[in-house]
N, C-alpha and C positions, 0 to 999 in steps of 0.2 A: 739666370733670368731674374729680373726685378719687376715685380708688379707693384705699382703704386696704389695705396689704399684710396678708395673713393669716400670722401667725407662730404656729407650732405647735411647742412646745418638744420634745414627745416624738419628733418626726421625727428629731432630731439623734442619737438613740440607736439607732435601727434594731434593735430588740429582738424584732420579731415572729418567730414560729416557725410553720413549717407542720408537718404530721404527719411523724413520723419515717420512716426508710427502710423501704420495704416490700420484704420478701423472700418468696420462694416459701414457701408453707406446707408443712411437713414432714409427709407422710401416711404414709410407709413407710420402713423402713430395713432393707437387706439386710446382714447380717453373714455373710460367706462364708469358708470355709476350703478351701484347695487342698492336697492331699496326693498322695503316690504310692501305688501298690497296696498297699504295706506299712503305710500310714498315716503315713509320715514327712512332716511339713509341707514345703512347697516354697516358699521365699522368692523374691522377685523376679519373680513371675509378673505379666505385664502383662494386666490385666483391662479389657476395653473393653465398656461397656454402652450398648446403643442400644434404640430402640423403633420398630417399623414405624408405630405410631399417632401418634408424636410426633417428626416429622422433625428438630426442633431439638434433641432430647435426645441428648447424648452425654457419658458420664462415663468417665474413665480412671483407674484405681487400680492400685497395685502391692502385692502381698502382702508383709507384714512378715516378720520372722524366724520367726514362728510359722505362716506361711502364711495369715494373716488379712488380709482387706480389708473395707471397708464402703462402701455406696453409699446415698445418700439419694434418695428419690422424692417428688415433689410430686403425682403422679397415681397412682391405683390403678384397677383394673378395665381394665388394659391388659396387653399382652404385652411383656416385656423380653427382649432378646437379649444373650447374653454370649459373648465370645470370649476365651479364655485362651491366652497365648503366652509361651514361654520357650525360649531356645536350649537344645537337647539333649532337648527334649520334644515330642511330637506336639501340634499345636495342637487345642484343644478348643472346641466350640461347643455352646451350650445355649439353649433358650427356656424362659421362665417366665411363667406367667399370674399376675400379682400382683393379689389380690382383697381382702386384708385390711389394715387399718390397723395400724400398730405395727411392731415389730421382729421379723424372722424370721431364723432360722439355717438355712444350707444348706452342704453340703459337695460338693466335686467332686474327681474322681480323674483325674490326668494320668499318661500313660504315657511313658516314655522313647522318644526317636526310635530307629528301627531301626539307623541307622548312627551308633553311639556312637563318640566320639573314641578310646576305647581299642582299638577294632577297626581304626580307620583308620591308627593310628600305625605298625604294622609295614610298610605299603607306602610309608611316607614316608621311611624311613631304612634304610640297609644296616648300621647299627651296632646290634648286639644290646644293648650296654650302655645306649645312648640310648633304645631301645625299652623296656627294663626299667625305667629310671628314669622315663620319661614315664608309663608305665602305673601305676607306684607313685604318681606325682604325681596322676593322675586319681583313684585310689582315695582318696587323702588329701583331695583337694579335695571329693569327694562327701560325705566324713565331715566336712566343714567344718574340717578340721585344715590351715589355710591355711599356717601356718609350715612344716610338713612338706612340703606340696605345693610351696611355693616352692623349698625346698631341692632336691627331686627334679627339678623342672622346670629348675632351674639346672644340675644334674648332667647332665640330658639334653642341654641345648644345648652344654655343654662337650664331651661325647662326640660330638656332631654339630652343629656351628654352623649347618648349613643346615636343621635340623629346624623347619620353619615352624610346626607345631602346638605345639612346645615353646615358642617365643617367644610365640605367641598365648596359650597358657595362662598363661605367666609374666606377661604384661601384666594379665590379669584378676585373677590372685591378688594381684599387687602393688597393685592398687587397693583390694582387700579389706583388705589389711594396712596401707594408708596409705603404702606405699613408692612414692611417685608418680614420682620421678625414674627409678627402675628400671622401673616399669611403662610410662612413656612411651617409654623406650629400647627396651624389649622390643616394644612395639606397633610402633614404627617399623621395627624389624628384621623382624618378621613381615610387614609391609606391603612392605618392600623385597624380601622373598622371594616375593611374589605373593599374600599374604593380602588378601582384601577382605571378610572375615568381619565381620558386624555387631558381634559381641562385642568384636573388636579395635579397630574404629573407635570404639566407645563407650568402651572402656578408655582409648584414647589421648586422647580429649576430656576424660574425667573427670580423668585424671592432670594434664593441662595446666591445667585449670580449678582443681584443688586446689593446684597450684603457683603459681597466679595469673599464669601466663604468658599474657597476653591475646592477643598476636599468634598464637602457636602454637595456643591454644584456639580462636581464631576460624577458623583454617585447618582444624583438626579438625572444627569445627562444620559447615563447608561440606561435608565429605565425609559427615557424617551426614545433611545436608540432601539430598544426592544419592540416598540410599537411603530417604528418607522418614521418617527417625527423629527429625529435629530437633523437629517439633512434639510428637511423643510424649514426648520427654524434657522439653520445656517443661511439658507436662501433668502429668507425674510430679512435677516440682518444685512446680508449682501445687497439686497435691493434698497435698503435705507442708505447704504454707502453710495449706490448708483445715484440715488436722488441728490445726495450731497455733492457729487461730482458735477451733476447738471446744474447745481446752484453755485458752482465755483468754489466750494469748500473742500479743498484737497486734503487738508489736515484732518477734518472731521471724517471724510470718506476713508482716509488711511486707517483711522482708528476703527471704524466700522468693519472694514475688510479684515483687520486683525481679529476683531471680536468674532466675526463669521468663521474664520479659520480656527479659532479656539474651539468652536463647536464642532466643525468638520474640517479637519486639516487637509482633506482631499478635495475640497470644493474648488474645481478649476476656475470658474468665473471669479471667485473671491481672490484666488492667487493672482489672476491676471489684473484684477482691479487694484490689489495691493502693489503689484509691480509698477503699474501705470501711475498711481498716486505717488508712490515713493520716488519715481523718477522726477516727477514734477516738483517734489519737495527737496530734491537733491539728497535724498536718502538712498544713495546709489548702491550701497552694500545690500540693503534690504531688497532693492529692486532687482539686482543681479541674482540674489539667492532665490527670490520668488520665481523669476523667469527660468532659472535653472531647474527648479522643482517642477515646473510645468513641462519643461522639455524633456525631463526623464520619462514622463507619461506620454507626452505627445511631441516627438522630435521635430515635427514639421509645423508646429504652431508659429506662424509668421510674426504675430505681435510679440511673442516671447522671444523669438530670435532677435528681433530689432531692439527690444528693451534690454536684453542681456548685453548686446554689443554697445549700446549708448551708455549703459551704466558702467561697464568696464572701462570704456573710454573715458568717462568723467572721472573715475577713480585713478586712472593712470596705473592700473593693475595690469602689468604687461603679460604675465602668464595667463591670466584670466581673459585678457583681451585677445591673446593668440587663439585660445579655444573658441572665443565668440566670433572671431573672424572666420574661422573654418566653418562654423555653423552658419554664418551670414552668407556664405557662398550659395546657399540654396535659393536666396531671394535677391541678393545683390552680388553677383559673381565678380564683376569688375572691381567694385569697391572692396570686396574681401581680398581679391588677389593683390590689389595695389597696397592695401594695408599690410598684408603679410610681407610683401617685398620691402616696405618701408622698415618693418620690424627686423627683417633679415639684414638690411643695410645698418641698422642700429647695432646689431650684434657684431656685424663685420667690422665696424669702426671701432668697437670696443675690444676687438681682437679675440672675440668668443667664436672661433670658427665652427666649432661643433653646433652651436646654436644657430649661427647663420646658415649653415648647411641644411639643418632641419627646417628652418623657415622658408628657405628657397624651395625646398622639396615640397612643402605644404602648398606654396604658391602654384607649383607646377601641377599638383593634383586638381587645382581648380582650373587652370589654363595650361595645358600641356604645350602650347605653342608660344609661351612667353619667353622670347629669345633671351633677354638680359639675365634671367635666372640661370640659364645654361652657361652663359659666359662666366658669371661669378662662381658657379659651382666648379667650373673648370679651373678657375684661379685657386679656389680653396683646395681642391683635390691635388692639384699640382704642388701646392705648398706642403701638403701632407704626404707627398711621395706617391700618391695613387695615380701614376701616370697614364695607365690604360683608361681609367675612368675619366681623367681629366681630358684625354684625347677625344673620347666620345662626346663629352660635353661641348667642347669647343667646335667639333665637326657639326654637331646639331645646331649650335648657335649660328654658324656660318650658313648652314642650309636654310635656316629660318630668316636671317637678316644679313644678307651678303653686303648690303650697302649701309649697315649701321656704322656710326662714328667709331665704334670699337672694332669694326671688322678687320682693319689693317693690323691693329695690335693682336687680334685673335690669330691672324694668319702667321704672324711672327711667332707667336706662342706655339702654334701647332707645329712649326718647323722644329722648335726646341723639343717639344714632346715626342716627335718622330725620331729624334736622334737615337741611335743605339746606345744603350747604357754601358 
């Protein structure tokens, strides 16, 4: 018996495409503003949005210099819950029934915490000049005159080197001004004096990160992790990346998502953002790796499934593409089956029958009634001397496709396979 190889030129190009990435439909957008009772915008407010009806939904944003933040919703006719937090202000919580599609504008007012730093300072020092300078620094800081605030806080700690609050305030103002070495030193001094304030720990980490001092930044990050702030910081950086995506800056977004993952390697939204941005930038290896990391934790993540496939396809990485096609079957079964069949023919034409057999078998796990796969499995098994298996393959092929162009050839083959050995 002689079976002619089937050579299909277009297999070599692997240019088939499945539908593009599917992202959640945007149905609503909240544009919020947070201000104090006098109407002055409050920047740096951490806004956490959740919904009792959507357990998986959690969005974290930070207000900008104008007190503005935005959150996108893919579902309406549900209740969203917001929590607003910033050091020095009373936490605020609010519920909102979202019933309309489109963008809606809302404002919230936050009040200063009752124990303001300016009141606490006098009990922390016996030096009146230190207290006076510190309070002047607080007033300048509230007015966002950070240069004056820094000068006053420096004056305060010169007058009283043990003024913990002065060193703490100096660290946060230093970060604002980009004086990172001084900010880090001030934070370390405040901590040495007993401070474990979240703002000081955050300023220390930000200063070392800005200085690119990776060992000290890593140690500072561990301290943030102890107070549960590590993931929130990663989310904040991730949201900066999302904003860059919306602005069309995929390269900037890619860098932000990498930065967020350096803070929290397990932050799934940042992994997905990195994979998406990488794919758009043709950084296909990074896109595939990020998608595969997501799929280890969430094997049904449709966006990651599609990204992994498209990235592997763009790289021409056949082993990786084979695995990606198996995964793609969950969302695009026909495209996955056809892709595996094409790869099977590629191996068949290269005379790698073991690989061809494996790929035809994978195609049949997706579509057990794909007749051609049985025909070529029959050919391969016959060539390898597995006559009983080959006979089953060909019989199955003829049951599924009695009128196929290869049916007459299959019947002739079956006669040969049924001959006594």
